[in-house]
C-alpha positions as CSV (number, residue, x, y, z in Angstrom):
1,X,143.0,82.7,144.8
2,X,146.4,81.0,145.2
3,X,149.0,82.2,142.7
4,X,151.9,79.8,141.9
5,X,154.6,80.2,139.2
6,X,153.4,78.2,136.2
7,X,156.5,77.5,134.2
8,X,158.5,76.2,137.2
9,X,155.7,73.6,137.8
10,X,156.1,72.4,134.2
11,X,159.8,72.0,134.0
12,X,161.8,70.4,131.2
13,X,163.9,67.3,132.0
14,X,167.2,68.6,133.2
15,X,165.6,71.5,135.3
16,X,166.5,71.8,138.9
17,X,164.0,74.3,140.5
18,X,163.8,76.0,143.9
19,X,160.2,76.9,144.6
20,X,159.4,78.8,147.9
21,X,155.8,78.7,148.9
22,X,153.4,80.1,151.6
23,X,151.1,77.8,153.5
24,X,149.4,74.5,153.1
25,X,147.0,75.6,150.4
26,X,149.8,76.8,148.1
27,X,151.7,73.6,148.7
28,X,148.7,71.5,147.8
29,X,148.1,73.5,144.6
30,X,151.7,73.2,143.6
31,X,151.7,69.4,144.1
32,X,148.5,69.0,142.1
33,X,149.7,71.1,139.1
34,X,153.2,69.4,139.1
35,X,151.7,65.9,139.2
36,X,149.3,66.7,136.3
37,X,152.1,68.2,134.2
38,X,154.3,65.2,134.9
39,X,151.5,62.8,133.8
40,X,150.8,65.0,130.7
41,X,154.5,64.7,129.7
42,X,154.3,60.9,130.2
43,X,157.1,61.1,132.8
44,X,157.3,59.1,136.0
45,X,156.2,61.3,138.9
46,X,157.9,60.9,142.3
47,X,156.5,62.9,145.2
48,X,159.0,62.9,148.1
49,X,157.3,64.0,151.3
50,X,158.6,65.0,154.7
51,X,156.2,67.3,156.6
52,X,153.3,65.1,155.4
53,X,153.1,61.3,155.2
54,X,152.8,59.5,151.9
55,X,149.4,58.1,153.0
56,X,148.0,61.5,153.9
57,X,149.4,63.0,150.7
58,X,147.7,60.3,148.6
59,X,144.4,60.8,150.4
60,X,144.1,64.5,149.4
61,X,145.9,64.4,146.1
62,X,144.2,61.5,144.4
63,X,140.8,63.1,144.1
64,X,142.4,66.3,142.6
65,X,144.3,64.6,139.8
66,X,142.3,63.0,136.9
67,X,143.5,59.4,136.3
68,X,145.6,59.4,139.5
69,X,144.6,55.9,140.6
70,X,145.3,54.3,137.2
71,X,148.7,56.1,137.0
72,X,149.7,54.9,140.4
73,X,148.6,51.4,139.7
74,X,150.8,51.5,136.5
75,X,153.8,52.7,138.5
76,X,153.7,56.2,136.9
77,X,153.2,57.9,140.2
78,X,155.0,57.1,143.5
79,X,154.7,58.8,146.8
80,X,157.7,58.2,149.1
81,X,158.8,59.4,152.5
82,X,162.0,61.4,152.6
83,X,163.3,59.1,155.3
84,X,163.3,56.3,152.6
85,X,165.1,58.4,149.9
86,X,167.4,60.8,151.6
87,X,168.6,59.3,154.9
88,X,170.4,56.2,156.3
89,X,170.2,55.8,160.0
90,X,169.0,59.4,160.4
91,X,171.9,60.9,158.4
92,X,171.7,62.5,155.0
93,X,172.9,59.9,152.4
94,X,173.5,61.6,149.0
95,X,174.4,58.3,147.4
96,X,171.1,56.8,148.5
97,X,169.2,59.8,146.9
98,X,171.1,59.2,143.6
99,X,170.4,55.5,143.6
100,X,166.7,55.9,144.2
101,X,166.4,58.4,141.4
102,X,168.5,56.4,139.0
103,X,166.4,53.3,139.8
104,X,163.2,55.3,139.2
105,X,164.6,56.4,135.8
106,X,165.4,52.8,134.9
107,X,161.9,51.7,135.7
108,X,160.4,54.6,133.9
109,X,162.3,53.7,130.7
110,X,161.2,50.1,130.9
111,X,157.6,51.3,131.0
112,X,158.0,53.8,128.1
113,X,157.9,56.8,130.4
114,X,159.9,60.0,129.6
115,X,162.3,60.3,132.5
116,X,161.6,61.3,136.1
117,X,159.5,64.2,137.5
118,X,160.4,64.6,141.2
119,X,158.7,66.9,143.7
120,X,160.7,67.2,146.9
121,X,159.6,68.6,150.2
122,X,162.7,70.4,151.3
123,X,161.7,70.7,154.9
124,X,164.0,67.7,155.6
125,X,166.9,70.2,155.7
126,X,165.4,72.9,158.0
127,X,167.8,72.0,160.8
128,X,170.9,72.3,158.6
129,X,170.1,74.8,155.9
130,X,173.7,75.3,154.9
131,X,174.3,71.6,154.6
132,X,171.2,71.3,152.5
133,X,172.3,74.1,150.2
134,X,175.7,72.3,149.7
135,X,173.8,69.1,148.9
136,X,171.5,70.9,146.4
137,X,174.6,72.5,144.7
138,X,176.4,69.2,144.4
139,X,173.2,67.6,142.9
140,X,173.3,70.0,140.0
141,X,175.8,67.8,138.1
142,X,173.2,65.0,137.9
143,X,170.7,67.2,136.0
144,X,173.2,67.6,133.2
145,X,172.2,64.1,132.0
146,X,168.7,65.5,131.4
147,X,166.5,62.6,132.4
148,X,165.5,64.2,135.7
149,X,163.4,67.3,136.5
150,X,163.0,68.3,140.2
151,X,161.1,71.0,142.0
152,X,162.3,71.5,145.6
153,X,159.5,73.1,147.8
154,X,160.8,75.5,150.5
155,X,158.2,76.5,153.1
156,X,158.6,80.2,154.0
157,X,157.0,79.4,157.3
158,X,159.8,77.0,158.2
159,X,162.9,78.5,156.5
160,X,164.2,82.0,157.3
161,X,164.7,84.4,154.4
162,X,168.5,84.0,154.2
163,X,168.1,80.2,154.0
164,X,165.7,80.4,151.1
165,X,167.8,83.0,149.3
166,X,170.8,80.6,149.8
167,X,168.8,77.7,148.4
168,X,167.6,79.7,145.4
169,X,171.1,80.8,144.5
170,X,172.4,77.2,144.2
171,X,169.4,76.2,142.0
172,X,169.7,77.0,138.3
173,X,166.0,78.0,138.3
174,X,163.8,79.8,140.8
175,X,160.9,82.3,140.4
176,X,162.2,85.9,139.9
177,X,165.7,84.9,139.1
178,X,167.6,84.2,135.9
179,X,166.8,80.9,134.3
180,X,169.7,78.6,133.5
181,X,169.5,75.3,131.6
182,X,172.5,73.0,130.8
183,X,173.6,69.7,129.6
184,X,176.8,67.8,130.3
185,X,178.9,66.8,127.3
186,X,181.5,64.0,127.0
187,X,183.4,64.3,123.7
188,X,185.1,66.6,124.6
189,X,184.2,66.8,128.3
190,X,182.4,70.0,129.1
191,X,179.1,71.8,129.4
192,X,176.4,73.2,127.1
193,X,174.5,76.1,128.7
194,X,171.6,78.3,127.6
195,X,169.3,80.8,129.2
196,X,170.8,83.5,131.5
197,X,173.4,83.7,134.3
198,X,173.7,86.5,136.7
199,X,174.1,87.1,140.5
200,X,170.8,85.2,141.2
201,X,172.0,81.9,140.0
202,X,175.8,82.4,139.9
203,X,176.4,79.8,142.7
204,X,174.5,77.2,140.6
205,X,176.8,77.9,137.7
206,X,179.9,77.6,139.9
207,X,178.7,74.2,141.0
208,X,178.5,73.1,137.4
209,X,182.0,74.3,136.6
210,X,183.7,72.8,139.7
211,X,183.8,69.2,138.6
212,X,185.3,70.2,135.3
213,X,188.5,71.4,137.0
214,X,189.5,67.8,137.4
215,X,189.2,66.9,133.8
216,X,192.6,65.7,132.5
217,X,192.2,67.1,128.9
218,X,190.5,69.9,127.0
219,X,187.2,71.2,128.4
220,X,184.7,73.0,126.2
221,X,181.9,75.2,127.5
222,X,179.4,75.7,124.7
223,X,177.6,79.0,125.5
224,X,176.5,79.7,122.0
225,X,172.9,79.7,123.0
226,X,173.4,81.7,126.2
227,X,171.4,84.9,126.1
228,X,173.2,86.8,128.9
229,X,176.0,86.4,131.4
230,X,177.2,89.1,133.8
231,X,180.9,89.9,134.4
232,X,180.9,88.3,137.8
233,X,179.6,85.0,136.5
234,X,181.9,85.1,133.5
235,X,184.8,85.5,135.9
236,X,184.0,81.9,137.1
237,X,185.1,80.7,133.7
238,X,188.5,82.4,134.3
239,X,188.9,80.9,137.7
240,X,188.1,77.4,136.3
241,X,190.7,77.9,133.5
242,X,193.3,79.1,136.1
243,X,192.7,76.0,138.2
244,X,193.8,73.8,135.3
245,X,196.7,75.7,133.8
246,X,198.3,72.8,131.9
247,X,195.0,71.9,130.1
248,X,193.0,73.8,127.6
249,X,189.7,75.5,128.4
250,X,187.6,76.6,125.5
251,X,184.5,78.8,125.5
252,X,182.3,78.8,122.4
253,X,180.1,81.9,122.4
254,X,178.6,84.9,120.5
255,X,180.1,88.3,120.2
256,X,178.3,89.8,123.2
257,X,179.7,87.2,125.6
258,X,183.1,87.3,123.9
259,X,183.2,91.1,124.6
260,X,182.5,90.4,128.3
261,X,185.3,87.8,128.4
262,X,187.7,90.3,126.8
263,X,186.7,93.1,129.3
264,X,187.6,90.9,132.3
265,X,190.7,89.6,130.4
266,X,189.5,86.0,130.6
267,X,191.0,85.4,127.1
268,X,194.4,85.4,128.7
269,X,193.6,82.1,130.4
270,X,191.1,80.4,128.1
271,X,190.4,80.2,124.3
272,X,187.4,82.0,123.0
273,X,185.8,80.5,119.8
274,X,183.2,82.7,118.1
275,X,180.0,81.2,116.9
């Protein structure tokens, strides 16, 4: 019996998930369940392969997913090679990744589909795990628009433990770590966060705050639905506020988080608004 985490294979739009796995059988089970969940949610399913070819993936996946052939014919399922989505002339091309995903979302909307469900074979980065982690962290901002859900599959047989731990830390969601969801806001600029933030996904939270340091005016972090934040993660809010001393930084939160912010003296650098 192959056991895979159920909730991370049925993500909400806006979720960016790191999913380590063991062996071919677990990878295939994961792919089947993810595809079925994406179709059930009436999303466009993109499967981005690397260790396997799109043709071979289609051969074994199609018989396992009811309605696969019709969904693929209707453009609701696409299987693509990582070389055609992530790289240009053999070099990682983040802009190309963004363009391919945005194009998929545009086509999904035209066909009445609910955003994009992307399953990515992360073995493309096995030769540069640090560079891959930096790319994954930078990609988090995109998920704040909440039209994309992605599960990045990390093969424990290819990646050393420290590389997988590093990858998990920059993903807001991974099995056995705190679950963070978020949405970008524009008026005023900022971020809405819910779930939990602790050491396990602190680096992911840091990647979401970093772009806000450049905002010219007030920034508001709405943490009113956040269930938990540890002191180390709350300190990131202080650092962001200190990086923009001439501009206001506001955190909207409940009493428990306000208490943490007072304990670390964050309220000396940012405004705390109670729910």
